[in-house]
C-alpha positions in Angstrom: 22.2 -26.9 -10.9 22.3 -27.6 -7.2 23.4 -25.6 -4.1 27.1 -25.4 -4.1 29.0 -28.0 -2.1 31.3 -27.3 0.9 28.8 -25.2 2.8 29.1 -25.0 6.6 25.4 -25.8 7.2 22.8 -28.2 5.9 19.9 -26.2 4.3 17.4 -29.0 4.9 17.7 -28.8 8.7 16.2 -26.6 11.3 18.3 -25.1 14.1 16.6 -25.6 17.5 18.5 -25.4 20.8 21.9 -25.6 19.2 21.0 -28.8 17.3 20.5 -29.1 13.6 17.6 -31.5 12.9 14.8 -32.2 10.4 11.3 -30.8 10.8 9.0 -33.0 12.9 6.6 -33.4 10.0 9.3 -34.7 7.6 8.2 -32.5 4.8 10.4 -30.3 2.6 10.0 -27.2 0.4 11.8 -26.9 -2.9 14.4 -24.2 -3.4 14.0 -22.6 -6.8 16.6 -20.5 -8.6 14.6 -17.6 -10.0 17.1 -17.1 -12.8 16.4 -20.5 -14.3 13.3 -21.8 -12.7 15.3 -24.9 -11.7 15.1 -26.6 -8.3 18.4 -26.4 -6.6 17.7 -28.0 -3.2 15.2 -28.1 -0.4 14.6 -26.6 3.1 12.6 -28.3 5.9 8.9 -27.7 6.1 8.6 -26.8 9.8 5.5 -27.3 11.9 3.8 -25.8 15.0 5.6 -28.5 17.0 8.9 -27.2 15.8 7.9 -23.7 16.8 7.0 -25.0 20.3 10.4 -26.7 20.6 12.2 -23.5 19.4 10.4 -21.3 22.0 11.3 -23.8 24.7 14.9 -23.8 23.6 14.9 -20.0 23.7 13.5 -20.0 27.2 16.2 -22.5 28.3 18.9 -20.2 26.8 17.5 -17.2 28.8 17.5 -19.4 32.0 21.1 -20.6 31.2 24.3 -19.4 29.7 22.8 -16.7 27.4 20.7 -15.1 30.1 23.7 -15.0 32.4 25.9 -13.1 30.0 26.7 -9.4 30.4 26.0 -6.9 27.7 29.7 -6.7 26.9 29.9 -10.4 26.4 26.9 -10.4 24.1 28.4 -7.5 22.1 31.7 -9.4 21.6 29.9 -12.4 20.2 28.1 -10.1 17.7 31.4 -8.5 16.7 32.9 -11.9 16.1 29.9 -12.8 14.0 30.4 -9.7 12.0 34.0 -10.8 11.2 32.8 -14.2 10.2 30.3 -12.7 7.8 33.0 -10.7 6.3 35.2 -13.8 5.8 32.3 -15.7 4.2 30.8 -12.7 2.4 31.4 -14.1 -1.1 29.6 -17.4 -0.4 26.8 -15.6 1.4 26.4 -13.3 -1.7 26.2 -16.3 -4.0 23.6 -18.0 -1.8 21.4 -14.9 -1.7 21.8 -14.2 -5.4 20.8 -17.8 -6.4 18.0 -17.9 -3.9 16.4 -14.5 -4.4 17.5 -13.7 -7.9 19.2 -10.3 -7.3 22.3 -9.4 -9.3 25.5 -10.7 -7.6 26.8 -7.2 -7.0 23.7 -6.2 -5.1 24.0 -9.4 -3.0 27.6 -8.6 -2.2 26.4 -5.2 -0.9 23.9 -7.0 1.3 26.6 -9.1 2.8 28.6 -6.0 3.6 25.5 -4.4 5.2 24.9 -7.6 7.3 28.4 -7.5 8.7 27.9 -3.8 9.5 24.7 -4.6 11.4 26.3 -7.1 13.7 29.3 -4.8 14.1 27.0 -1.9 15.0 24.9 -3.8 17.5 27.9 -5.6 18.9 29.4 -2.2 19.8 26.1 -0.8 21.0 25.2 -3.7 23.3 26.7 -2.2 26.4 25.9 1.4 25.5 22.2 1.2 26.4 21.8 2.9 29.8 18.9 3.9 32.1 18.2 7.2 33.9 17.9 8.6 37.4 14.8 10.7 37.8 14.5 13.6 40.3 11.5 12.7 42.6 10.6 13.1 46.3 13.1 13.9 49.0 14.8 10.8 50.4 13.9 8.8 47.3 16.0 7.7 44.4 14.3 6.6 41.2 16.1 4.9 38.4 15.2 3.1 35.2 16.6 -0.1 33.6 16.2 -1.5 30.1 15.7 -5.2 30.1 15.1 -7.8 27.3 11.6 -8.8 26.4 12.5 -12.5 26.7 11.7 -14.7 23.7 11.3 -12.7 20.5 9.9 -13.8 17.1 11.3 -12.6 13.8 9.4 -13.2 10.6 11.5 -11.9 7.7 10.7 -11.5 4.0 12.4 -12.9 0.9 13.6 -9.7 -0.7 16.5 -8.8 1.7 17.0 -11.8 3.9 20.5 -10.9 5.1 19.9 -7.3 5.7 16.6 -7.7 7.5 18.0 -10.6 9.6 20.8 -8.3 10.7 18.7 -5.4 11.7 16.1 -7.5 13.5 17.9 -10.4 15.1 21.1 -8.4 15.6 19.3 -5.7 17.7 17.3 -8.3 19.6 20.4 -10.3 20.6 22.3 -7.2 21.6 19.6 -6.5 24.1 19.7 -10.1 25.5 16.6 -11.5 23.9 16.5 -15.1 22.7 15.3 -15.3 19.1 13.1 -17.6 17.0 13.6 -16.7 13.3 11.3 -17.7 10.5 12.8 -16.9 7.1 10.5 -16.7 4.1 10.0 -20.0 2.4 11.1 -18.4 -0.9 14.5 -17.4 0.4 15.9 -19.1 3.6 19.5 -20.0 2.6 21.4 -17.0 3.8 19.5 -16.9 7.1 20.4 -20.5 7.8 24.0 -19.8 6.8 24.2 -16.9 9.2 22.7 -18.8 12.0 25.4 -21.4 11.6 28.0 -18.7 11.7 26.5 -17.4 14.9 27.2 -20.7 16.5 30.8 -20.5 15.3 31.0 -17.1 16.8 30.1 -18.5 20.2 26.4 -17.8 20.5 25.1 -20.2 23.2 22.6 -22.9 22.2 19.0 -21.6 22.0 19.8 -17.9 21.8 19.0 -18.1 18.1 16.7 -20.7 16.6 15.6 -21.0 13.0 12.4 -22.7 11.9 11.8 -22.7 8.1 8.4 -23.4 6.7 5.2 -21.8 5.4 3.6 -18.7 6.9 0.2 -20.3 7.5 1.9 -23.0 9.7 5.2 -21.7 11.2 4.4 -18.0 11.0 1.0 -18.4 12.5 2.2 -20.6 15.3 5.0 -18.2 16.1 3.0 -14.9 16.0 0.3 -16.4 18.2 2.5 -18.3 20.7 1.6 -17.4 24.3 5.3 -17.5 25.4 6.6 -15.1 22.7 7.0 -11.7 24.2 7.7 -9.5 21.1 7.0 -10.1 17.4 8.9 -8.4 14.5 7.6 -8.7 11.0 8.5 -7.3 7.6 6.2 -8.0 4.7 2.8 -7.2 3.2 0.1 -5.2 4.8 -2.4 -8.1 4.8 0.0 -10.5 6.6 1.0 -7.7 9.0 -2.6 -7.3 10.0 -3.0 -11.0 10.7 0.2 -11.1 12.7 -0.8 -8.1 14.8 -4.2 -9.6 15.4 -2.6 -12.9 16.6 -0.1 -11.2 18.8 -2.8 -9.0 20.3 -4.4 -12.1 21.9 -1.3 -12.3 24.1 -1.0 -8.5 24.5 2.6 -8.4 23.2 4.2 -5.6 21.3 4.7 -5.9 17.5 7.1 -4.1 15.2 5.6 -4.0 11.6 7.5 -2.8 8.6 5.1 -3.1 5.8 4.6 -1.8 2.3 5.4 1.5 0.7 4.6 3.7 -2.3 7.5 6.1 -1.8 7.4 9.4 -3.6 10.4 11.4 -4.9 9.6 15.1 -5.3 11.7 16.8 -8.0 11.6 20.6 -8.0 12.8 22.8 -10.9 15.8 24.1 -8.9 17.3 20.7 -8.2 20.6 19.2 -9.6 19.1 16.9 -12.2 22.5 15.3 -13.0 22.7 14.2 -9.4 19.1 13.2 -9.0 18.3 11.2 -12.1 20.6 8.2 -11.5 19.3 7.9 -8.0 15.7 8.1 -9.1 16.1 5.2 -11.4 18.4 3.1 -9.2 16.1 3.5 -6.2 13.2 1.9 -8.2 15.0 -1.0 -10.0 17.1 -2.2 -7.1 16.2 -5.8 -6.3 14.1 -5.7 -9.5 11.8 -3.3 -7.7 11.0 -5.8 -4.9 11.8 -3.2 -2.3 9.3 -1.7 0.2 11.1 1.7 -0.1 11.4 1.6 -3.9 11.1 5.0 -5.5 8.0 3.9 -7.4 6.5 7.4 -7.7 8.4 10.4 -9.2 6.7 13.7 -8.8 8.2 16.3 -11.1 7.5 20.1 -11.2 5.8 21.0 -14.5 8.6 23.3 -15.8 11.2 20.5 -16.0 8.8 17.6 -16.5 9.4 17.0 -20.2 13.2 17.1 -19.7 13.0 14.6 -16.8 10.7 12.3 -18.8 13.0 12.4 -21.8 16.2 11.7 -19.8 14.7 9.0 -17.6 13.3 7.3 -20.7 16.8 7.2 -22.2 18.1 5.5 -19.0 15.3 3.0 -19.1 16.0 2.1 -22.7 19.5 1.1 -21.7 18.6 -1.1 -18.7 19.2 -4.8 -19.1 17.6 -7.7 -17.2 19.3 -11.1 -17.0 20.5 -13.9 -14.8 21.6 -12.9 -11.3 25.1 -14.3 -11.7 25.7 -12.2 -14.9 25.3 -9.0 -12.7 23.2 -7.0 -15.1 21.2 -4.0 -14.0 18.3 -6.2 -12.8 17.8 -9.9 -12.0 14.6 -11.9 -12.2 11.7 -11.6 -9.8 11.7 -14.1 -7.0 9.0 -16.4 -8.3 6.5 -17.1 -11.0 3.7 -15.9 -8.8 5.4 -12.5 -8.3 6.1 -12.3 -12.0 2.4 -12.8 -12.8 1.3 -10.1 -10.3 3.7 -7.6 -11.7 2.9 -8.5 -15.3 -0.8 -7.8 -14.5 0.0 -4.3 -13.4 2.1 -3.7 -16.4 -0.6 -4.9 -18.8 -3.1 -2.5 -17.2 -0.6 0.3 -17.4 0.0 -0.3 -21.1 -3.7 -0.3 -21.7 -4.4 2.9 -19.9 -1.2 4.9 -19.6 1.7 6.2 -21.7 4.9 4.2 -21.8 7.8 6.5 -21.6 10.6 4.0 -21.5 11.3 0.3 -21.2 14.3 -1.9 -20.6 15.2 -5.2 -22.3 15.6 -8.8 -21.2 19.1 -10.2 -22.2 19.1 -12.8 -24.9 20.9 -15.2 -22.7 18.3 -15.1 -20.0 17.0 -18.7 -19.5 13.4 -19.2 -20.6 12.4 -20.6 -17.2 13.5 -17.5 -15.3 11.1 -15.0 -13.9 12.1 -11.9 -15.9 10.3 -8.7 -16.3 11.7 -5.7 -18.2 11.7 -2.4 -16.1 9.2 0.1 -17.4 8.5 3.8 -16.9 5.0 5.2 -17.3 4.4 8.9 -17.9 1.6 11.4 -17.2 0.1 9.2 -14.6 -2.9 10.5 -12.7 -2.2 10.5 -8.9 -5.2 8.3 -8.2 -4.4 5.7 -10.8 -3.9 2.1 -9.5 -0.3 2.2 -10.6 0.3 5.3 -8.5 -1.6 4.0 -5.5 -0.8 0.3 -5.0 2.5 -1.3 -4.1 3.5 -3.3 -7.2 6.8 -4.8 -5.9 8.3 -4.9 -9.3 10.4 -2.7 -11.6 7.6 -0.3 -12.4 7.9 3.5 -12.0 5.4 6.3 -12.7 6.0 9.9 -13.5 3.5 12.4 -12.1 3.6 16.2 -12.9 2.9 18.8 -10.2 2.5 22.5 -10.2 3.8 23.9 -6.9 4.8 22.9 -3.4 1.3 22.5 -2.0 0.4 20.3 -5.0 3.4 18.1 -4.5 2.7 17.6 -0.8 -0.9 16.7 -1.6 0.0 14.1 -4.2 2.9 12.7 -2.1 0.7 12.2 0.9 -2.2 10.9 -1.2 -1.7 7.1 -0.7 -2.4 4.7 2.2 1.4 4.3 2.8 4.0 6.4 4.6 7.4 4.8 4.5 10.1 6.9 2.8 10.2 10.0 0.7 12.9 11.8 -1.4 13.0 15.6 -1.9 15.2 17.2 -4.6 15.6 20.9 -4.2 18.3 23.5 -3.4 15.9 25.7 -1.5 16.8 25.2 2.2 13.5 26.6 3.6 11.6 24.3 1.2 13.6 21.3 2.3 12.6 21.8 5.9 9.0 22.6 5.1 8.7 19.4 3.0 10.5 17.3 5.6 7.8 18.3 8.2 4.8 18.0 5.9 5.4 14.6 4.4 3.6 11.8 6.2 6.5 9.3 6.2 9.0 7.7 8.6 12.1 8.8 6.7 12.8 11.8 4.5 15.9 12.0 2.3 16.8 15.4 0.9 19.0 15.5 -2.2 20.0 11.8 -1.6 18.2 8.5 -1.0 19.5 5.6 1.0 16.6 3.7 2.6 18.3 0.4 2.1 21.5 1.5 3.8 22.3 3.5 6.9 22.6 1.0 9.6 22.5 3.8 12.1 19.3 5.4 10.8 15.9 4.6 12.4 13.7 3.0 9.8 9.9 2.4 9.7 6.7 3.9 8.6 3.4 5.4 9.4 -0.2 4.6 8.2 -0.3 1.3 6.4 3.5 1.2 6.2 3.5 0.0 9.8 4.8 1.1 13.2 7.8 0.7 15.4 11.4 1.4 14.3 14.2 -0.8 13.1 17.9 0.1 12.7 20.0 2.4 14.9 19.6 2.7 18.6 15.8 3.0 18.2 15.7 -0.7 17.4 17.5 -1.5 20.6 14.9 0.5 22.6 12.1 -1.4 20.7 13.7 -4.8 21.7 13.7 -3.9 25.3 11.2 -2.9 28.0 11.7 -0.2 30.5 11.5 -0.8 34.3 11.2 1.9 36.9 12.7 1.4 40.3 11.9 3.7 43.2 14.1 3.4 46.4 13.0 5.1 49.6 16.1 5.7 51.8 15.1 8.5 54.2 
């Protein structure tokens, strides 16, 4: 199997300064289909020299046509890009599905979300205003929001389209010129969207894409002295290195890192509404989601019922090839499968298995398949309740009362998202304030959606916010102007 023909871009090329060209080193990185393990193409293995060329191209765009555009003009380009994404959504979904391994239906949803990001930021581009500030007599003080300049965007392999949209879309809306490094495991949809941006009228150099390995391209980009802002989504360890590199140049960094997101289920909740969400929020993208509902905390009085009903759901879950659109697809790589399998082996040796899905008989032997699994009666301090697994592994933890639930929920190094399930309005607000996370969903859960909703974490889940207007503020810097006029 190879990448489908008739594409509007060449996956083996970099985009630098409006020109598609090979990497300077001449190397390539194989593209693997996680559903089969087969090689289906190759992307360019970029180098530090390519990063240098991309930063220079971004600077030229800021000094030229892109920098001269008004916010309204920028917004119109992004809206046109949104329409092009809608027109090519099916092809984009197939590319992401074959590249990442997620079921085709989930990839289609990601294409819809990508179009919405560009639509939102296109409409918001000319809505960011400054202030006038009362000050001394005879003086007028005003503030302006300006672009940082050249911004770096290092995105992961689990949601390439969505994370490109929320990161690059916001940066372009504010007038920055972007250098994007997609993950080497999943770069196809990012390259495809960059080509669509050209078609939408984005000037040369406003968006540059350099594929390659993190230790080469990512390191060169995060440490580049003429990059003025770095946005990264990925692991805590890599986030630390990127922040350290950027700190040498004293530039701001937005980090969206890992999570161990709790769902707190009280005995007064609507279980019929909660249970499908609890399972779905864990197995989406085969559990390879930073906001996955990996911990389910259940009040003791309904714990046995929840365990029984969730176990029944797990028993019916099916994993298979992405194109078959089962409940789950494969993990992204053999490396990731080995990591997740190690956690599951430890869980089976030390914990109680409440429920487990199945791998479809038609799943190719070379694919990276892991059956989703639910562990019960898990101690809050157990490794599977503390560490981000990034696979379809969910744990059930009983709790006694509200104080116990908050203690357990806040008892990890992470603080990304939480779900609270209760009909008690006062309790809803108490929990929302006490949970140490960046987002709280009450009687719903949608961390992967909500283009308008600021998203980000606390503690080791990172800092800074993506999505919504907060992302626009993050991709701009504030200037204060004081005018003395007597």
